[in-house]
N, C-alpha and C positions, 0 to 999 in steps of 0.2 A: 738533673734530667733538664730540657732545653720549656718552654712557650708549646708548642705543638706536639711533645711527647706527655705534654701533661692533659693536654684534652685531646689528643687518641685517648691515653689510659683511663677515661674522663666516660667518654664513648663506649671503648668495650663494656667499664664496671657497671653506667646505666645498663647497657642490653641484656647485661646476668642477670640482671632486677630484678627487669622487666620477663628474663625467661626465668626466677623465679618463681615470679608470680604466676605464671603458668602453671606451672607444678602445683605450685600451690592449687590455682584454680581447677585441676586437674582427679585432685582430690575429694573436690566436692561433689557429694549427688546430688545428683538431676537426674529425673524420671527417669533420665535413658542412662542403659549399662553400657561404663568401662572397665577395659582393663585397670587402669592406673586407680579405682576403688579399692582393690583391693592388694598393690601389686609392692606395698611400701608397708604394709601391716608386718611388725614383728612375731615371729612365730624362734617362742625359747626351744630349741633344736640344738639336744644337749646341750645346753645350761648357755647358748651362746645365741642371742638375739639375733635373728635372721631373713630379711624380706622373705617374702613367701615368693618371689617371681626366682630368689635361689635356692627354692627347692620344691616348685613343682611349676608346671605349665599352666597359661592364665587366658585361657580365651571366649570372649563372645560369641555362644550360635545364635543368638541374639537379640531384639533391639530388649530384650527384658531380664534377659538371664547374661549370669557370668559361672565359668567353670571353670574348679583348682583341680589340677590333675599331680598330686603328689608322687614326686620318684620314687618313695620310699614309704615304704607300707606301713611306714607304723611311724608318718607324720600326718595321717588322716586326723587321730585326737588333738595335736596340737595346732593346728589348722583353724580347725571347727573351735578350738578353747581363741582362738587369738581373735578372728576374725567377730565373734560374740564376746568378747574383751572389745575389743577398738568399739570405738563411739561411731563407727555407721549407722545401728541401728538395726544387721540386717544378720535373717535369720539362714546359716548354712544347712543345706540338705547332706547328708554322706547314704551313696548305695554303694555304699566297698570299693568302687575303678575313680568316681567322679563326685566333687564333691561341688553339686548345686549350688548358688543364690539366687532365686528370685527378689528384683524389685522391684517392688510398688511401689506402684504412684506415690506421685505425695502428695501431702495434705495441703492448704493454703497455710497455716500456722507455721508448718517446719519449710515451705515456701518463702516465707518473710526474713524465718531461724536463717537458713545463705544465703537469703542476699544481703541482711548482717554481718553473718562471715564473710565476704567478700567480698560485701566493702570492709571490714579489718584489715585482709590483706590487700589489697588496692592502697589502701593508705599507709600499710608497712612499709611496699614500695614503693610510695610516692619518697614518705621517710628516709629511707636507703637512699634514693635517686639525690634528696637536697644536701645529703650528708654527701656527697661524691662531691657534689660539687661545691658545698662550706669545704671537703679536703682540698680541690685545686685551688680555689682564688684563695686559698695559705700557701697554700705554696706560688700560688702565682707571684704572691705581696714576698714571698721569701726570697724568691728571682728579685724584686724591685730593690729590694734591699742590699741586697748584696752586692748592687749594682750592673743588673743580666739584663734588665729590662729595663725600657722607658714611661716614666709614666703616665703617654699616651701609649704605647705596647699595652702595660698591665690592663688601663681599661680597653681596650679594642676585646683585650684578650679575656675580660672579667665578660663581658659583653660577652662574647662565641658562645660564653660557659652559658652564661644565664637559656641563647638560643639552644643549648644542643640539653640543654635543663626541661626545658618548656618543653620541649618536642618528644622528649620521656615521658617527662607525667602529662602529656594530650594524647602519647597510644598509651599506658597506663589504663585512660578515662575509658578508651575505645576498647579495651578490653576488658574493663569492670561492664562498659553497659553492653556488650555481647556475653558477658556470664551472666549480667544480672537476667536478660531475655531469652536464656537459655532457662533460669532454673524459674523463671514466671511462668516459663508454655508452661501447654497438661499434654 
């Protein structure tokens, strides 16, 4: 790999870290209903852990309700059990055709807990971004050691990767602030 490939790879990997952060945020329960709350809950379906989204249609008919309609009648009880076992603290109601989940408003304490979880997710993303920077810097130093980069080129490339890192960390902070605001919103 040459210098440009390393920098491009770093940018792509940092974008993936930010995408993963968004996905983690989607699983956090705010006062609003969203399909991402339940889509990835694993259901023990015929002995195989299967995400809800692969065995049912998930919809949000209004801002406080999520509906799940399993395609297989035998999956109703399994989906209900999986939701009860999840750490969401939600209670599903089954009417034989649909599983309805009412999203209650969050208490102040729960909101504070969720902001701590969001901060933890943000910190994990920042650590991943910094690890990517470290990997690329190691690769650049190796290129210099193999005489494929001059000392000046190494310094410039390391400055470039630092700028990319700073930009990615700033994006993570912006996403974190937006998520915190969303969680604390009543």
